[in-house]
Backbone as CSV, one residue per row, in Angstrom:
resi,resn,N_x,N_y,N_z,CA_x,CA_y,CA_z,C_x,C_y,C_z
1,MET,-23.173,-2.449,-5.710,-21.562,-2.542,-5.942,-21.952,-3.962,-4.317
2,ARG,-21.211,-5.098,-4.802,-20.929,-6.340,-3.866,-19.736,-5.743,-2.057
3,THR,-20.061,-5.450,-1.463,-19.699,-5.066,-0.015,-18.698,-6.208,0.466
4,ARG,-17.557,-6.294,0.433,-16.129,-6.905,0.592,-16.073,-6.603,1.922
5,VAL,-15.195,-7.611,2.572,-14.671,-7.877,3.647,-12.722,-7.970,3.746
6,TRP,-12.665,-7.900,4.805,-11.006,-7.871,4.747,-11.178,-7.633,6.358
7,LEU,-10.446,-8.827,6.451,-10.340,-9.527,8.166,-9.166,-8.862,8.679
8,ASP,-8.864,-9.117,10.262,-7.813,-8.980,11.009,-7.624,-10.641,11.785
9,ARG,-6.453,-10.510,12.663,-6.334,-11.368,13.124,-7.416,-11.935,14.100
10,HIS,-8.664,-11.697,14.221,-9.601,-11.535,15.515,-11.318,-11.787,14.955
11,GLY,-10.530,-11.557,13.129,-11.973,-12.077,12.570,-12.711,-11.090,12.302
12,ARG,-12.341,-9.942,12.533,-13.027,-8.437,12.489,-12.691,-7.852,11.224
13,ASN,-13.864,-7.269,10.396,-13.931,-6.775,9.570,-13.065,-5.344,10.019
14,ILE,-12.221,-4.739,9.579,-11.105,-3.586,9.427,-11.705,-2.443,7.507
15,LEU,-12.187,-3.408,7.594,-12.740,-2.341,5.486,-14.465,-1.497,5.775
16,ASN,-13.970,-0.974,6.955,-15.536,-0.347,7.029,-15.442,1.246,6.549
17,GLY,-15.940,1.033,5.130,-15.175,2.543,4.320,-14.686,2.709,3.794
18,ARG,-13.988,3.251,2.850,-13.042,3.388,2.262,-12.262,3.826,3.188
19,ILE,-10.571,3.733,3.359,-9.252,3.942,3.846,-8.230,4.694,3.318
20,VAL,-7.969,5.773,3.997,-6.897,6.248,4.160,-5.855,6.214,4.588
21,MET,-4.482,5.467,4.098,-3.222,4.784,4.720,-2.095,5.663,4.789
22,GLY,-1.270,6.368,5.693,-0.552,7.541,5.914,0.844,6.729,5.817
23,ILE,1.476,7.229,5.219,2.903,6.553,4.817,3.440,6.876,6.130
24,ILE,4.811,6.176,6.343,5.212,6.568,7.247,7.128,5.668,6.897
25,ASN,7.682,5.926,6.343,9.192,5.553,5.277,10.523,6.191,6.821
26,VAL,11.298,4.973,7.226,12.115,5.016,8.094,13.325,4.847,7.334
27,THR,13.651,5.666,6.248,14.673,5.553,5.655,15.433,6.982,5.258
28,THR,16.240,6.610,4.647,16.976,8.415,4.039,17.102,7.777,2.517
29,ASP,16.437,7.152,1.767,17.041,7.369,0.578,15.545,7.525,-0.215
30,SER,14.097,7.208,0.887,12.673,6.979,-0.724,12.735,8.002,-1.842
31,PHE,11.689,7.331,-1.973,11.852,8.326,-3.857,11.212,10.322,-3.080
32,PHE,10.562,10.390,-2.159,10.543,11.764,-1.557,10.737,11.608,-0.374
33,ASP,11.808,13.027,-0.751,12.668,13.324,0.711,11.279,14.071,1.753
34,GLY,10.516,14.265,1.208,9.387,15.051,2.539,8.530,13.924,2.957
35,SER,9.067,12.603,3.168,8.443,11.285,3.813,8.978,10.970,4.218
36,ARG,10.711,11.163,4.121,11.630,10.318,5.048,11.946,10.418,6.316
37,THR,11.914,9.866,7.727,11.767,10.132,9.161,12.987,8.735,9.579
38,PRO,14.409,9.440,9.430,15.199,8.536,9.947,15.278,8.355,11.011
39,SER,14.920,9.454,11.790,15.070,9.250,13.465,13.774,9.128,14.408
40,SER,13.645,8.260,15.080,12.479,7.546,15.347,11.388,8.839,16.336
41,GLY,12.497,9.738,16.776,11.448,10.879,16.913,11.227,11.753,15.948
42,GLU,11.181,11.783,14.723,10.466,12.560,13.757,10.008,11.490,13.239
43,ALA,9.412,10.001,12.989,8.874,9.341,12.621,8.066,9.079,13.973
44,ILE,7.860,9.215,15.307,6.750,9.174,16.230,5.898,10.538,15.700
45,ALA,6.224,11.554,15.563,6.116,12.630,15.331,5.277,12.558,14.092
46,ARG,5.772,12.357,13.021,4.675,11.687,12.148,3.519,11.188,12.359
47,ALA,3.854,10.165,12.746,2.687,8.908,13.136,1.801,9.770,13.807
48,ALA,1.816,10.980,14.562,0.777,11.439,15.598,0.100,12.692,14.356
49,ALA,1.114,13.201,13.504,0.505,13.992,12.224,-0.511,13.369,11.703
50,ILE,-0.156,12.366,11.060,-0.931,11.155,10.459,-2.507,10.362,10.805
51,ILE,-2.076,10.468,12.244,-3.404,9.698,13.181,-4.576,11.245,13.032
52,ASP,-3.720,12.295,13.454,-4.409,13.703,14.116,-5.308,13.920,12.209
53,ALA,-4.513,13.768,11.559,-4.917,14.416,10.096,-5.800,13.258,9.582
54,GLY,-6.040,11.888,9.777,-7.323,10.939,10.311,-7.815,9.987,9.157
55,ALA,-5.880,9.340,9.546,-5.519,8.100,8.460,-6.081,7.148,9.901
56,ARG,-6.855,6.196,9.212,-7.436,5.088,9.808,-6.026,4.080,9.908
57,MET,-4.776,4.066,8.802,-3.842,2.951,9.199,-2.507,4.126,8.648
58,ILE,-1.574,3.114,9.130,-0.521,3.861,8.584,0.319,2.737,8.329
59,ASP,1.046,3.391,7.423,2.486,2.392,6.588,4.023,2.657,7.031
60,ILE,4.239,1.438,7.745,5.482,1.835,7.682,6.974,0.841,7.540
61,GLY,7.530,1.854,6.170,8.267,1.154,5.960,9.938,1.699,5.788
62,ALA,10.978,0.183,6.175,12.440,0.631,6.523,13.449,0.430,5.043
63,GLU,12.531,-0.323,3.954,13.017,-0.272,2.896,12.982,0.095,2.009
64,SER,13.861,1.193,0.709,12.779,2.384,0.538,12.758,1.275,-1.325
65,THR,12.046,1.218,-1.904,11.663,0.156,-3.076,11.254,0.977,-4.428
66,ARG,12.050,2.151,-4.023,12.054,3.069,-5.425,13.159,2.473,-6.631
67,PRO,12.646,2.960,-7.739,13.787,2.114,-8.787,14.856,2.296,-8.428
68,GLY,15.948,1.427,-8.655,17.047,1.442,-8.327,17.373,1.658,-7.177
69,ALA,16.559,1.465,-6.117,16.873,1.628,-5.005,17.743,0.384,-4.181
70,GLU,18.627,0.130,-3.270,19.621,-0.227,-2.386,18.878,-1.487,-1.793
71,PRO,19.057,-2.542,-1.500,18.292,-3.520,-1.259,18.811,-3.405,0.325
72,VAL,18.117,-3.956,2.026,18.546,-3.611,3.230,18.622,-4.827,3.520
73,ASP,19.352,-4.718,5.128,19.468,-6.241,5.443,18.388,-6.040,6.572
74,ALA,17.637,-7.494,7.003,16.650,-7.618,7.497,17.037,-7.296,8.887
75,ALA,18.467,-7.286,9.772,18.559,-6.410,10.518,18.724,-4.671,10.646
76,THR,18.940,-4.448,9.952,18.988,-3.489,9.617,17.251,-2.743,9.541
77,GLU,16.631,-3.690,8.712,15.198,-3.632,8.707,14.501,-3.549,10.466
78,LEU,15.495,-4.383,10.700,14.143,-4.502,12.427,14.863,-3.410,13.052
79,SER,15.964,-3.360,13.233,16.488,-2.589,14.091,15.595,-0.883,13.705
80,ARG,15.513,-0.673,12.702,14.402,0.893,12.651,12.790,0.853,12.848
81,VAL,12.519,-0.587,12.721,10.819,-1.224,12.798,10.822,-1.232,14.030
82,ILE,11.053,-2.561,15.089,10.821,-2.846,16.045,10.142,-1.761,17.342
83,PRO,11.502,-0.751,17.560,11.423,-0.309,18.422,9.850,1.079,18.045
84,LEU,9.226,1.672,16.488,8.592,2.352,16.205,7.564,1.761,16.351
85,VAL,7.443,0.332,15.868,5.852,-0.256,15.908,5.892,-0.140,17.291
86,ARG,6.511,-0.357,18.464,6.294,-0.248,19.852,5.551,0.782,20.091
87,GLU,6.211,1.943,20.028,6.110,2.527,20.601,4.812,3.856,19.636
88,ILE,4.713,3.146,18.703,3.356,3.596,17.924,2.097,3.349,18.622
89,ARG,2.646,1.502,19.092,1.155,0.861,19.138,0.963,0.782,20.737
90,SER,1.839,1.347,21.546,1.598,2.309,22.861,1.118,2.989,22.710
91,ARG,1.594,3.903,22.155,0.308,6.093,22.168,-0.373,5.624,21.268
92,PHE,-0.864,5.076,20.190,-2.394,4.958,19.289,-3.006,3.276,19.339
93,PRO,-3.444,2.884,20.308,-3.545,1.839,20.198,-5.150,1.408,19.488
94,SER,-5.391,2.477,18.669,-6.598,1.522,18.011,-5.832,1.700,16.537
95,ILE,-4.892,2.676,16.028,-5.033,2.802,15.125,-4.116,1.697,13.950
96,LEU,-4.453,1.226,12.816,-4.521,-0.358,12.293,-2.291,0.187,12.026
97,ILE,-1.731,-0.527,11.976,-0.477,-0.791,11.501,-0.251,-1.409,10.658
98,SER,0.465,-1.150,9.449,0.954,-2.137,8.042,2.583,-1.786,7.915
99,ILE,3.201,-2.771,7.748,4.342,-3.021,8.173,4.574,-3.258,6.538
100,ASP,5.666,-2.442,5.610,6.311,-2.978,3.892,7.390,-3.602,4.370
101,THR,7.186,-4.940,4.014,8.542,-5.364,3.652,8.476,-6.893,3.256
102,TYR,8.918,-7.382,2.530,8.566,-8.477,2.317,9.567,-9.905,2.980
103,LYS,10.573,-9.444,3.755,10.869,-10.320,4.724,10.357,-10.989,5.803
104,ALA,10.116,-12.579,5.467,9.465,-13.003,6.172,9.894,-13.154,8.149
105,ALA,11.329,-12.625,8.568,12.051,-12.476,9.972,11.507,-10.935,10.279
106,VAL,10.935,-9.887,9.330,10.309,-8.745,10.061,8.734,-8.444,10.016
107,ALA,8.085,-9.467,8.981,7.109,-9.364,9.242,6.928,-10.049,11.001
108,GLU,7.213,-11.037,10.467,7.020,-12.011,12.183,7.307,-10.915,13.695
109,GLU,8.296,-10.752,13.625,8.741,-9.662,14.648,7.780,-8.306,14.618
110,SER,7.936,-7.940,13.332,6.938,-6.455,13.308,5.485,-6.777,14.152
111,LEU,5.035,-8.362,14.082,3.311,-8.112,14.212,3.543,-8.448,15.777
112,ALA,5.073,-9.565,16.169,4.559,-9.974,18.076,5.162,-8.636,18.137
113,ALA,5.358,-7.668,18.023,5.448,-6.428,17.992,4.097,-5.531,18.285
114,GLY,3.333,-5.775,17.898,1.909,-5.064,17.684,1.320,-4.368,16.060
115,ALA,2.044,-4.627,15.023,1.642,-4.564,14.297,0.486,-5.720,13.513
116,ASP,-0.719,-4.976,12.324,-1.831,-5.165,12.312,-1.358,-6.181,10.815
117,ILE,-0.654,-5.917,9.804,-1.240,-5.799,9.364,0.718,-5.890,7.848
118,ILE,0.681,-6.856,6.861,1.946,-7.198,6.344,1.669,-6.428,4.753
119,ASN,2.315,-5.500,4.277,1.682,-5.142,2.691,3.018,-5.651,2.012
120,ASP,3.411,-6.526,0.954,4.146,-7.294,0.558,4.158,-7.043,-0.804
121,VAL,5.334,-6.093,-1.301,5.458,-5.713,-2.848,5.945,-6.582,-3.395
122,SER,6.432,-7.778,-2.866,6.565,-9.331,-3.756,5.589,-10.676,-4.025
123,SER,3.862,-10.044,-3.447,3.459,-10.621,-3.450,3.760,-12.110,-2.694
124,LEU,4.398,-12.445,-1.250,5.073,-13.336,-0.999,5.526,-14.444,-1.806
125,THR,6.585,-13.852,-3.185,7.412,-14.235,-3.720,9.020,-13.950,-3.459
126,PHE,9.758,-12.479,-3.023,10.851,-13.040,-2.376,11.318,-13.836,-1.108
127,ASP,10.425,-13.517,-0.884,10.661,-14.256,0.785,9.581,-15.764,0.782
128,LYS,10.018,-16.870,0.454,9.379,-17.892,0.850,9.048,-18.564,1.797
129,SER,8.998,-17.963,3.171,8.568,-18.020,3.966,7.597,-17.278,4.650
130,MET,7.653,-15.711,4.030,6.666,-15.087,4.058,4.937,-15.346,4.558
131,ALA,4.721,-16.236,3.274,3.822,-17.440,3.495,2.955,-17.833,4.660
132,ASP,4.565,-18.655,5.303,4.064,-19.272,6.550,3.400,-17.912,7.891
133,VAL,4.237,-16.914,7.591,4.270,-16.190,8.477,2.724,-15.250,8.900
134,VAL,1.870,-15.084,7.482,1.144,-14.808,7.269,-0.243,-15.832,7.151
135,SER,-0.112,-16.721,7.165,-1.134,-17.713,7.211,-1.038,-17.983,8.864
136,HIS,-0.195,-18.779,9.134,0.094,-18.816,10.900,-0.414,-17.444,12.299
137,SER,-0.162,-16.727,11.540,-0.690,-15.675,12.218,-1.614,-14.985,12.264
138,LYS,-2.271,-15.496,10.948,-3.767,-14.583,11.041,-3.848,-13.267,9.979
139,ALA,-2.610,-12.486,9.773,-2.755,-11.373,10.039,-3.228,-11.135,8.236
140,PRO,-3.588,-10.086,8.709,-4.456,-9.497,6.869,-3.335,-9.294,5.813
141,VAL,-3.138,-8.924,4.266,-2.300,-9.147,4.061,-2.214,-8.413,2.917
142,ILE,-1.424,-7.886,2.182,-1.316,-7.052,1.211,-0.463,-7.814,-0.660
143,LEU,-1.147,-8.048,-1.366,-0.426,-8.588,-2.120,0.066,-7.572,-3.526
144,MET,0.740,-7.634,-4.358,1.168,-6.585,-4.700,1.596,-7.413,-5.915
145,HIS,1.183,-6.109,-7.291,2.115,-6.253,-8.802,3.328,-5.836,-8.570
146,MET,4.627,-6.394,-9.173,5.867,-5.483,-9.516,6.224,-6.310,-10.413
147,LYS,6.710,-5.884,-11.464,7.767,-6.681,-13.006,9.227,-6.140,-12.282
148,GLY,10.037,-7.753,-11.903,10.890,-7.714,-11.691,10.877,-7.674,-10.273
149,SER,12.555,-6.333,-9.879,12.327,-6.528,-8.327,12.676,-5.039,-8.427
150,PRO,13.024,-3.890,-7.804,13.292,-2.748,-7.727,14.359,-2.156,-8.258
151,GLN,15.498,-2.779,-8.441,16.358,-2.577,-8.963,16.449,-2.867,-10.588
152,THR,15.268,-4.013,-11.012,15.074,-3.752,-12.521,14.158,-3.325,-13.546
153,MET,12.702,-3.105,-12.318,11.313,-3.350,-12.959,11.448,-1.890,-13.362
154,GLN,12.069,-0.502,-13.667,11.775,0.461,-14.527,13.239,-0.041,-15.956
155,ASP,13.238,-0.957,-16.405,13.771,-1.083,-17.499,13.102,-1.594,-18.806
156,ASP,12.762,-0.818,-18.872,11.917,-0.865,-20.233,10.706,-2.107,-19.913
157,PRO,10.166,-1.907,-18.947,9.037,-3.148,-18.772,8.046,-2.722,-20.061
158,ALA,7.503,-4.238,-20.500,6.891,-4.021,-21.727,5.682,-5.420,-21.248
159,TYR,4.602,-4.984,-21.835,3.067,-5.797,-21.357,2.525,-6.170,-22.867
160,ALA,2.050,-7.335,-23.173,0.955,-7.424,-24.451,-0.225,-7.071,-23.944
161,ASP,-0.335,-7.190,-22.549,-2.402,-6.608,-22.170,-1.745,-6.372,-20.876
162,VAL,-1.352,-5.190,-20.225,-0.965,-4.653,-19.279,-1.684,-5.072,-18.000
163,VAL,-3.062,-4.840,-18.333,-4.576,-5.237,-17.764,-5.130,-6.543,-17.165
164,GLY,-5.154,-7.210,-18.044,-4.917,-8.845,-18.121,-3.519,-9.486,-17.507
165,GLU,-2.372,-9.063,-17.623,-1.564,-9.629,-17.245,-1.350,-9.185,-15.607
166,VAL,-1.742,-8.455,-15.148,-1.319,-7.882,-13.525,-2.713,-8.562,-13.063
167,SER,-4.014,-8.637,-14.247,-4.778,-9.637,-12.978,-5.084,-10.811,-13.149
168,THR,-4.158,-11.481,-14.110,-4.230,-13.031,-13.553,-2.575,-12.807,-12.926
169,TYR,-1.817,-12.203,-12.801,-1.547,-12.605,-11.586,-1.590,-12.093,-10.864
170,LEU,-2.080,-11.739,-10.200,-2.743,-11.334,-8.750,-3.843,-12.646,-8.310
171,ASN,-4.729,-12.916,-8.906,-5.498,-14.067,-9.120,-4.331,-15.234,-8.746
172,GLU,-3.529,-15.770,-9.461,-2.620,-16.420,-9.141,-1.851,-16.258,-7.866
173,ARG,-1.406,-15.190,-6.866,-1.035,-14.765,-5.637,-1.764,-15.027,-4.854
174,ILE,-3.508,-14.652,-5.124,-3.755,-14.908,-3.860,-4.883,-16.927,-3.554
175,ALA,-4.329,-17.516,-5.151,-5.177,-18.608,-5.002,-3.135,-19.347,-4.195
176,HIS,-2.025,-19.301,-5.112,-0.909,-19.455,-3.697,-1.468,-19.386,-2.533
177,ALA,-1.531,-17.720,-1.909,-1.832,-17.757,-0.882,-2.428,-18.091,-0.276
178,CYS,-3.537,-18.998,-0.343,-4.651,-19.339,-0.132,-4.198,-21.187,-0.042
179,ALA,-3.669,-21.644,-0.886,-2.705,-23.028,-1.081,-2.278,-23.050,0.004
180,ARG,-1.503,-22.051,0.704,-0.227,-22.186,1.733,-1.187,-21.552,3.520
181,GLY,-2.765,-21.653,3.158,-3.331,-21.635,4.638,-3.667,-20.465,4.481
182,VAL,-3.581,-19.267,4.022,-3.830,-17.982,4.258,-5.432,-17.442,3.891
183,GLU,-6.437,-16.926,4.365,-8.075,-17.179,4.092,-7.848,-16.160,3.138
184,ARG,-8.530,-15.939,2.484,-8.981,-14.920,1.562,-9.436,-13.794,1.446
185,GLU,-10.527,-13.793,2.942,-11.048,-12.470,3.266,-10.005,-11.688,4.044
186,ARG,-8.561,-12.692,4.438,-7.430,-11.774,4.875,-6.282,-10.984,3.412
187,ILE,-7.505,-11.047,2.514,-6.166,-10.051,1.403,-6.617,-9.046,0.900
188,VAL,-5.959,-8.039,0.147,-5.969,-7.159,-0.525,-4.891,-7.028,-1.415
189,VAL,-5.818,-6.677,-2.900,-4.482,-6.409,-4.078,-4.167,-5.071,-4.047
190,ASP,-2.926,-5.043,-4.626,-2.563,-3.771,-5.369,-1.752,-3.828,-6.466
191,PRO,-2.554,-3.269,-7.895,-1.399,-3.295,-9.097,-0.327,-2.330,-9.325
192,GLY,0.226,-1.912,-8.540,1.433,-1.759,-7.979,1.586,-0.277,-8.912
193,ILE,1.219,0.804,-9.337,1.653,1.780,-9.709,2.554,2.126,-9.289
194,GLY,3.540,1.753,-11.129,4.822,2.534,-11.215,6.007,1.884,-10.624
195,PHE,5.752,0.322,-10.275,6.460,-0.761,-10.115,6.401,-1.356,-10.893
196,GLY,8.088,-1.170,-12.496,7.931,-1.969,-13.971,6.487,-1.611,-14.342
197,LYS,6.239,-1.063,-14.718,5.177,0.193,-15.488,5.470,1.676,-15.969
198,THR,5.365,1.511,-17.374,5.193,3.048,-17.448,3.864,3.849,-17.476
199,LEU,3.705,5.183,-18.420,2.694,5.823,-17.869,1.406,5.323,-18.589
200,THR,1.609,4.685,-19.690,0.296,4.507,-20.293,-0.142,2.775,-19.756
201,HIS,1.332,2.225,-18.761,0.774,0.880,-18.639,0.146,1.309,-17.023
202,ASN,0.147,2.402,-15.941,-0.449,2.958,-15.118,-1.429,3.294,-15.099
203,LEU,-2.357,4.562,-16.367,-2.945,5.139,-16.736,-3.962,3.661,-17.528
204,ALA,-3.848,3.086,-17.560,-4.825,1.729,-18.769,-4.954,0.760,-16.889
205,LEU,-4.237,0.652,-15.933,-4.499,0.045,-14.521,-5.282,0.861,-13.782
206,LEU,-5.407,1.891,-13.954,-6.126,2.720,-12.679,-7.745,3.058,-14.047
207,LYS,-7.351,3.291,-14.706,-8.713,3.249,-15.993,-9.845,1.960,-15.451
208,SER,-9.230,0.888,-14.580,-9.521,-0.458,-15.480,-9.875,-1.272,-14.333
209,LEU,-9.835,-0.224,-12.480,-9.870,-0.598,-11.757,-10.629,-1.462,-11.141
210,PRO,-12.422,-1.185,-11.977,-13.500,-2.264,-11.958,-13.418,-3.431,-11.786
211,GLN,-12.121,-3.946,-13.069,-11.892,-5.291,-13.442,-10.769,-5.838,-12.668
212,LEU,-10.181,-4.889,-12.011,-9.136,-5.344,-11.396,-9.930,-5.966,-9.599
213,LYS,-10.753,-5.051,-9.049,-11.218,-5.376,-9.010,-12.365,-6.551,-8.327
214,GLU,-13.479,-6.900,-9.568,-13.921,-7.917,-9.585,-13.128,-9.131,-10.328
215,ALA,-12.206,-9.308,-10.604,-11.880,-10.747,-10.963,-10.725,-11.317,-10.391
216,PRO,-10.548,-10.698,-8.649,-9.941,-11.485,-8.076,-10.943,-11.906,-6.601
217,ASP,-12.181,-10.660,-7.108,-13.173,-10.338,-6.113,-12.624,-10.264,-4.865
218,ARG,-11.916,-9.144,-4.738,-10.510,-8.598,-3.279,-10.625,-7.114,-3.595
219,PRO,-11.007,-6.462,-2.097,-10.475,-4.846,-2.136,-9.642,-4.896,-2.635
220,VAL,-9.193,-3.245,-3.672,-8.316,-3.072,-4.127,-7.265,-1.848,-3.220
221,LEU,-6.216,-1.638,-2.782,-5.010,-0.555,-2.603,-4.272,-0.124,-3.882
222,VAL,-4.480,1.377,-3.728,-4.102,1.805,-4.611,-2.680,3.272,-4.077
223,GLY,-1.801,2.933,-4.692,-0.477,3.867,-4.112,-0.106,4.721,-5.204
224,LEU,-0.159,5.989,-5.277,-0.669,6.898,-6.354,0.843,8.056,-5.948
225,SER,0.378,8.342,-4.867,1.092,9.782,-4.204,2.582,9.898,-4.567
226,ARG,2.310,11.003,-5.125,3.608,12.101,-6.162,4.803,11.238,-6.705
227,LYS,4.019,9.976,-7.819,4.484,9.025,-8.104,4.860,9.798,-9.599
228,ARG,5.928,8.532,-10.018,6.422,9.714,-11.299,5.423,9.545,-12.483
229,PHE,4.634,8.837,-12.564,3.978,9.004,-13.654,2.801,10.086,-13.269
230,ILE,2.623,10.853,-12.332,1.962,11.945,-12.327,2.728,13.023,-12.762
231,GLY,4.528,13.155,-12.385,5.494,13.930,-13.066,5.634,14.344,-14.299
232,ASP,5.113,13.159,-14.972,4.833,12.652,-16.241,4.006,13.766,-17.023
233,ILE,2.455,13.367,-16.345,1.641,13.984,-17.029,2.142,16.006,-16.688
234,THR,2.001,16.132,-15.243,1.696,17.571,-15.499,3.674,17.995,-15.366
235,GLY,4.378,17.459,-15.643,6.324,18.028,-15.709,6.314,18.694,-13.988
236,ARG,5.662,17.786,-13.314,6.115,18.789,-12.040,7.155,17.892,-11.052
237,ALA,8.000,18.251,-10.447,8.747,17.407,-9.368,7.997,16.961,-8.135
238,THR,8.854,16.089,-7.864,8.204,15.212,-6.427,7.658,16.158,-5.428
239,GLY,7.616,16.781,-4.648,7.769,18.006,-4.055,6.875,18.569,-4.311
240,GLU,6.529,18.876,-5.629,5.630,19.430,-6.348,4.286,18.730,-6.833
241,ARG,4.134,17.248,-6.193,3.103,17.211,-6.966,2.178,16.733,-6.509
242,LEU,1.163,17.035,-5.374,0.309,17.142,-4.510,-1.106,17.477,-5.255
243,ALA,-1.155,18.367,-6.007,-2.318,19.338,-6.898,-2.329,17.304,-7.811
244,GLY,-2.087,16.683,-8.071,-1.436,15.979,-9.437,-1.860,14.925,-8.685
245,SER,-1.508,14.635,-7.462,-1.688,13.643,-6.577,-3.121,13.098,-6.016
246,LEU,-3.335,14.148,-5.460,-5.215,14.539,-5.477,-5.886,14.338,-6.061
247,GLY,-5.840,14.683,-7.867,-6.534,14.087,-8.687,-6.552,12.323,-8.887
248,ALA,-5.655,11.978,-9.202,-5.340,10.501,-8.912,-6.338,9.629,-8.128
249,ALA,-5.967,10.379,-6.820,-7.135,9.787,-5.530,-8.299,10.031,-5.673
250,VAL,-8.889,11.180,-6.201,-10.479,11.404,-6.701,-10.949,10.225,-7.441
251,ALA,-9.935,10.462,-8.698,-10.469,9.350,-10.017,-10.282,8.103,-9.581
252,ALA,-9.733,7.349,-8.736,-8.816,6.053,-7.981,-10.518,5.348,-7.249
253,ALA,-10.761,6.612,-6.530,-11.583,6.418,-5.257,-12.976,6.073,-6.107
254,ALA,-13.189,6.555,-7.558,-14.069,7.572,-7.773,-14.559,6.038,-8.897
255,LEU,-13.422,5.171,-9.168,-12.988,3.359,-9.848,-13.457,3.095,-8.744
256,GLY,-13.681,2.842,-7.595,-13.678,1.803,-7.045,-12.609,1.345,-5.867
257,ALA,-11.231,2.270,-5.325,-10.339,1.602,-5.328,-11.334,1.807,-3.137
258,ASP,-10.159,1.041,-2.341,-11.389,0.948,-0.841,-9.456,1.369,-0.343
259,ILE,-8.433,1.009,-0.459,-7.550,2.061,0.004,-7.081,3.032,-0.614
260,VAL,-5.797,4.116,-0.007,-5.608,4.954,-1.025,-4.581,5.204,-0.243
261,ARG,-3.246,4.990,-0.412,-2.367,5.302,0.151,-1.427,6.591,0.047
262,THR,-1.097,7.247,1.003,-0.458,8.302,0.575,0.011,8.885,1.498
263,HIS,1.048,10.143,0.752,1.982,10.881,1.818,1.355,12.153,2.700
264,ASP,0.360,12.514,1.757,-0.654,13.696,2.179,-2.295,13.284,2.840
265,VAL,-2.060,12.527,4.306,-3.107,12.234,4.634,-4.250,13.467,4.409
266,ALA,-4.660,14.824,5.259,-5.490,15.405,5.532,-6.460,15.768,4.118
267,GLU,-5.191,16.448,3.112,-5.448,16.960,1.903,-6.099,15.805,0.981
268,THR,-5.623,14.041,1.034,-6.468,13.228,0.497,-7.627,13.212,1.253
269,ARG,-8.443,13.038,2.650,-9.331,12.912,3.092,-10.168,13.901,2.641
270,GLU,-9.421,15.491,2.670,-10.662,16.568,2.262,-11.188,16.180,0.820
271,ALA,-10.312,15.762,0.097,-10.330,15.722,-1.555,-11.305,14.885,-1.737
272,LEU,-11.061,13.817,-0.989,-12.299,12.336,-1.300,-13.679,12.917,-0.722
273,ALA,-13.410,13.295,0.606,-14.941,13.901,0.851,-15.376,14.706,0.241
274,VAL,-15.263,15.799,-0.543,-16.003,16.504,-1.260,-16.943,15.726,-2.184
275,ALA,-15.330,15.174,-3.203,-15.594,13.577,-4.176,-16.849,13.266,-4.012
276,ASP,-17.127,12.416,-2.788,-18.004,11.411,-2.720,-19.129,12.152,-2.034
277,ALA,-19.085,13.123,-1.829,-20.552,14.078,-1.483,-21.567,14.687,-2.873
278,ILE,-20.461,14.997,-3.404,-20.902,14.972,-4.941,-21.297,14.218,-5.914
279,LEU,-20.434,12.891,-5.748,-21.499,11.832,-6.368,-22.522,10.724,-5.577
280,LYS,-22.516,11.216,-4.110,-23.304,10.265,-3.506,-25.257,11.844,-3.265
281,MET,-24.524,12.436,-3.880,-25.477,13.914,-3.864,-27.211,12.805,-4.936
282,LYS,-28.350,13.341,-4.178,-29.073,12.312,-4.852,-29.764,14.031,-5.536
283,THR,-30.315,13.544,-6.821,-30.803,15.117,-7.601,-32.867,14.196,-7.837
284,ALA,-32.965,15.833,-7.883,-34.841,15.721,-7.080,-35.114,14.946,-9.149
């Protein structure tokens, strides 16, 4: 399998083995209430716990993108994110900080405050200035597939060929980013599990991760943790989907996922470590 790189702003490869990304939601309405940390004290405590559990990267979001979520204005998002980024950067200088935003102003100020990575669920489409921010800053960026917007994405999503269409979209967004001056080596792609997809669509995309990874020749991030498709399979409520999330993470990693985004860092790292030990064992 080809070794891929994901360069930071200094030209260093930050994709040194699989990355477990821990989630911090500075919101009051994220779909999993166990991840909400609306106060800065709670958010800092969660960051410390995530880092202690072994995450190499944290993803900070100040606007929920769950189905039907209401938008948050840039000023509110900035007021939630910037103090937290500064505090985490000061306390934990080696952790990689990703900002989950589609707003150029939030991305730009977060990078100035000490963030490392931009995670844009719209793949640089919602804010036309985002590509310039990424290009000028040389920040690594995550480009995700979403059908529609958080307000409309689950309104009967349909595809003729979900794997082909998502793959084509991601390739097109990579080409767009590169045309705007973003270096290809700074891009990671995300098929957007749960963002405008049914259970069947999600399963097809996960089963086809090798194809989605090879076609754009970029590392792949998956966000599976506690999502609705796991509840569709198990019948479990959001707070009871840890076991299903771990099963999904192990399967995705075995199929080639480079970055696993999760609410449950310690459990996910252990599950992946056990699976890796088994799969890498050489028999006589």
